[in-house]
N, C-alpha and C positions, 0 to 999 in steps of 0.2 A: 504494500500500500504506500502511496506517495502523497506528497502535499505540494501546494503551490508555495514557492519560496520567493523572497524578495530579491530584486536584482542587485541591491547593494545594502550594506550595513549602515546603520545610523550612528550618530555621535556617541550614544550611550554604549553601543556595542563595542566601539573602539576604545572608549574610556574604560570599559571593563578589562580589556586586554592590557591597557596602560597601567592600571592600578594593580593588576595581578603580576605584572612583569617583575617588580622588585621582590615579590613574595617568592616567585619561582627562583630568582637568583639566590635568595637566602636559603631556600629549600635545599639546593645543591651545595652551596658554599658551606653551610653549617655541617653537612654530613661528610663532604669530601675533603675539607681542609685537614682532617686528621691524617690523610695519606701522606701529606708533605710535612706535617708536624711531627711525624714519627721519631726522627733523630733527636729533636729538641725535647720531646716528652720522655724519650728513653734515657736522657741524662738524669732525670729525676725518678723515673719509673722503669728500671732496666728490663722488666718483663716484656715491655712493648717492643723491644728490639728483636725479640725472637720471632722468626717468620711465621711459625705455626700459631703463636699467641696473637700476632698481629692479624693473621687470617681469621682467627676467632673473633677478634674485636670488630673487624669489618663485617664478618658474617652474621653476628648476632643482630646487628641493625637490620640486615636484609631479611633474616628469618622473621623477626617481629613485624617489620614493615609489611612483608608479604602476607603474613597470617592476618594482620589487621585490615588489609586493603579491601577484601570483600565486605566485611562488616561496615567499614567506612563508606563504601559505595552504596550499600543498602540504606544506610542512614541518610546519605546525601540525596538519594532519590526521593525521600519522604519528608525531610525536614529542611529548615532554612539553610541554604548553602552558604550564604554570607556569614552567618554566625559560626558555622563549622570552620570556614576558612580563617576568620579572625581568631577564633579560639585555638585552632591548630598552630598558627603562627606564634601566638603569645606563649603557648606551652612549650613548643620546641625551642623557642628562643631562651626561655628560662632554664631549660635543660642545658643548652649550650653554655649559658653563663655559669651554671653549676659545674660543668666539666672543667672549667678553669680552676675549680677548687678541689679537684680530685687528688687524693693522697695515696691511692693504691691502684693497681691494675683492676681489682674487683670493682672499685668505685667507678672507674672509667667504663668498665664493661656494662654495668647496670645502667649507667647514664645513657650509653649507646642504645640499650634495649628500650629505655623509656623514650628516647628520641624516635625510635622506630614506630612506637604507638602514636605519638603526636603528629609526626610528619605524614603518616599514612592517611590522615583525614584530608590532606590538602589536594592532591592531584585529581582523584575522582570528582570531587566537588568542583574544583576550578575548571577542569575541562568540560564537564557537563554544563556549567554556567556559560562558558565561552561558546560552545556549539549551539546552545539555546539562543544566544544573541546573534550568532552568525549562521543562519540557516541556508544562505544562498552561495554564490560563487566566491565568497571571501572566507569560507570555513577553513580550508587547509592553510591559507596564509595567516589567518588569525591564530590558529593552533601553532603554526610554525613560529610566529613572532613570540608567542608566549614561551615556546620551547627555547628560544634564544636566551631567555632569562636563565634557564637551567644551565646552558652552555657557558654563559658569562660567569655564573656562580662557580662552575667547575674550573674555569680559567683563573678566576681570582683565588680559588683554592690552591692553585699552583704557586702562589706567592706566600704560602703559609710559612715556609722556612725563612723567608726574608722578614716576614712580620714577627716571627718568633725571635729572630736575631735583634730586631729593634725594640720589641715590646715585651718579650718572653711569651712562651706558649700559653701561659695562664691568662695573661692580659689579652691575647688574641681572642681566646674563647669568650672572655668576659665582655669585651667590646662588641663582638658579634651578637651576643645575647642582648645587650642593651639596645643596639640598633633595631633588632627584630621586635622587641617589646614596644619600642617607640613607634615603629611603623604600624603595629597592630591597631594603635589608636587612630592613625590616619585612615586606615582601611575601614574601621568601624564608622567613621564619619562619612566617607565618600563612596564606598562600594555599594552597588544596588543589586538586589535580587531581581530576576526577571519576573514581572507581575503574574504572568500566567503559569509560571513554574510551580510545581507541586511543593507545598510546605505542609506543616502539621495541620491536619484537618480537624473539623469540628467533632469528629468521632472519637478523638482522644488518642493519646500516645499508645495505649495498650492495643487499640484496634490497628494502629499503624504498624506496630511490631508484629502482630499476628498476620497482617497482610504481606509481610516479607516472604512468608512461605509460598504464597501464590506467585509472587514476583520471581522467585527462584524456579518454580516449575515452568513458568512461561519462558524465562531466559534459557533454560537448558532444554527447552523444546525446540529451539532454533538450531537446526543442524549446522548451518554455516558458522555458528559461534564457536564450535569445537575446532574448526579449521583456523579461525582467527586466533584462538587461544594458542595453538601451536605456532602459528605465524609470528605471534608476539614473543613467545617464550624462547624459541630457537636462537634468535639474535640477541636476546637479553642476557644469555649466559656469557658470550664473549663481551657484550656491552659492559656488564658489571666488572668482568675480569680486567678489561682494558682500563676502566676508570681506577680500579683499586691496585692493579699490579704493574701497569705500564710505567709509572714513575720508578718502581724498583728495577724493572728491566732496563730502562734507560740508564739508571745509575750504575749498572754493572758494565756498561759499554766502555770501551777503551778510551781513557781520558785524553791520550795524545791525539787520537783521531778526531775527537770532538774539538780539541783546540785548533786543529787544522781546518775544520769546517766553520768554526766561529772564532776568527782571529782576535776578537776583543777579550777572549778568555785566556790568552796566552800566559798571563801572570798568575792564574789560579792554580792552587795545588790540586792533586788528584781528589782529595776529600771535598774541596770546594766545588770542583767540577761536578761531582756526584750530587751534592746536596743543594748547591745554589744555582746550578745550570741544568743538569740533566733532568732532575725530578720536576722542577717547575716547567721546563721546556716541553716535556712530554704532555703534561696536562694542558698547557696553553695551545699546543699544536692541535690536539683533538678538539678542544673547545672552539677555536677559531674556524677550523675546517667544518665542524658541526654547525656553526652559525651560518656559514655559506650554504651548507646542505639544507637546513630547515627552511631558510628563506627561499632559495631556488626551488626546493621541493614543494613549498606551498604555492608559489606562483605557477609553476609548471602543472601541478595537479589540478588547481582550480581552472586553468584554461583548458586542459585536456578533458576534464570532466564535462565541460560544456558540449563537447563533440562526441564523447564516448563515456558511457556509464562506468567503464572500468579504468578510466583515466587515473584515478587516485590509486587503484591497485597496481597499475603498471608503473606509476612513479615509485611506489614503495619497492616493487620488484627490482627496478633499476638500482635503487639504493642498496638493497641487500646483495645484489649481484656484484657491486663494487667492493663490499666488505669481504667477500670470499678470497680474492687474490691478496687483499691487504692483510688478512689474518695469516694466510700462508707465508707471506713475506716477513711478517713479524715473527712467525714461528721458526722459519727455516732460512731466513736471510742471514748474512754474515758480516754486515757492516752497519755502522750508525747511519750512513746516508740512506741505505735501503730502509732501515727502520723509520727514519724521519719521513721518507716518501710514503711508506705504507701507512703511517699514522695519519697523514693528510688525506689519503684516499679513503681510509676507514672512516674518518670523521665526516667527510662529505657524504659518503654512502649512507652512514647511519642517520645523518640528518635528513636525507631524502625520505628514508623509511619513517623516521620519528615524527615528521610533520603530518603524516597521513594515517597514523594508527586510529585515532579517534574518528576522523572523517570516514574512514573505511567502515569502522564499527557502526556509524550512523546509517549506513546503507542497508544494514541487516537487523539492527536492534532498535526498537522503538524508544522514543525520548524518555519515557518514564522508567526505563531500565538501564540507561546508559552509564550512570555512575556505578551501579552495581556491576555491570558488565566489565567496565574498566577496572574495577576493584579486583575481579577475578583474574583479569589479564595481568594485573600487577602481582597477584599471588603466585601465578604460574611463572611469570617472567622473573620475579625477584627470587623465588625459590630456586629456580635454575641458576640464577646469578650467585646466590648464597652458596649453593653446593659447589659450583665451579670455583668460586673465590677460595673456599677452604681447600679444595683439591689442588688447585694451582699453588696454594701456600705450602702444601706438603711436597709438591714437586720442586719447589724452589730449593729445598734442602739438598736434593739430589742433583741440582744443576740442570733441571729440565723445565724450567719456567717457560722459556721461549717455545719449546716444542709443544707444551701443553696448550698454549695460546693458539698455535697453528692448527691443532686438531679440532678446535672449536668451530672451524669452518664447515665441518661435515653436516651438523644439524641445520645450518643455514641453507645449504644446498637443498635439503629436503623441504624446508619451509617455502622456498621459492617455487618449487614444483607444486606443492599443495595449494598455495594461495592462487595460483593461476587457474585452478579449477573452479573458483568462485564465479558465479554469474548474477550480479546484482540487477534488480529491476527498477531501482529508484536511487536517487542521491540522498534521500531523507525519509526514512521509514516512519510512518505514522504509528501512534499507539493502536493496537488491535481493538 
């Protein structure tokens, strides 16, 4: 079933994207900055320097975040999404602030788990709100612009080591927390829920909770949703591994070769090359390339979808197809130059894919189930990422970190083949 869609989005639709963009930035910055703060934190908490412990630290966030995502999505489909978004930002920012006071590995570990709970509320609610505002040919671009906030957050996370050198790792976490709490008040004042969107009904909260069972039956009665779940999960495994472990992989590269590629680093010691150049550079490359990917992917998909209902699917497939040789090059290449080039290609490809996940979902799942559907996508995708992050962490000890990343290209090939089987009949499915 389809609906008439507006030819263009109004001012409020774009204001929603603009207001949520800083939240998306903080969403990724607060979670990812830990990857480049590892050496600084390790000076105070030595357990963090162990590869397996660090994998556990990154993994607990992903497991909790993934398990909470379906619940968050179901809640976002039935209650006020603005309040959920504001509350989520405020809570995870307070958790970030408290991480600056961690005095043990266990303290840091449980703070990461709590961050997973609070951050899980954001993405399903935010994307559902954006696509409700952008129902026409601006949908992929709007989602793509919002996603650039995530990539900018990831890029800024690459400067964690530099921030720690200037402020200390504790102050870095504390300032990030203060900024997030402050912006939650701005969001409370200016963000607007879409009027016709579902919020708590007059039947009461209990009835809404009981209605979630019916929503689940309807959602899992959509055959295409299972294909979309795998399509999202397969690239999520390498996606999270690249975010969490690429800085470590780059830090292991030959310092002399990096000096030859980047003449301005000639005076740096090997340790400085690893912590102040290689780690931040890996994060920044992926983020900048991803920015290019999500914007170009949004524009391309919106234009293509006007002529072909599968335009958004094809754009995502092009993106995933680019990540396959990039992962193989990261895994089995033998020079920093190859790794840098592969990181650029991977970032662009993943961005093309990332801008179109929710818009493709909208072609098969009705509006009242989209936050829940994206929540389940997050569960499957993040679970795959958490498992892969921990497995790759164990491979690092045996010197096989790079090869493990390369083998993650295999499920992506299968995802490309499966999603090409989908045959949408509309760009925007109505509630049944």
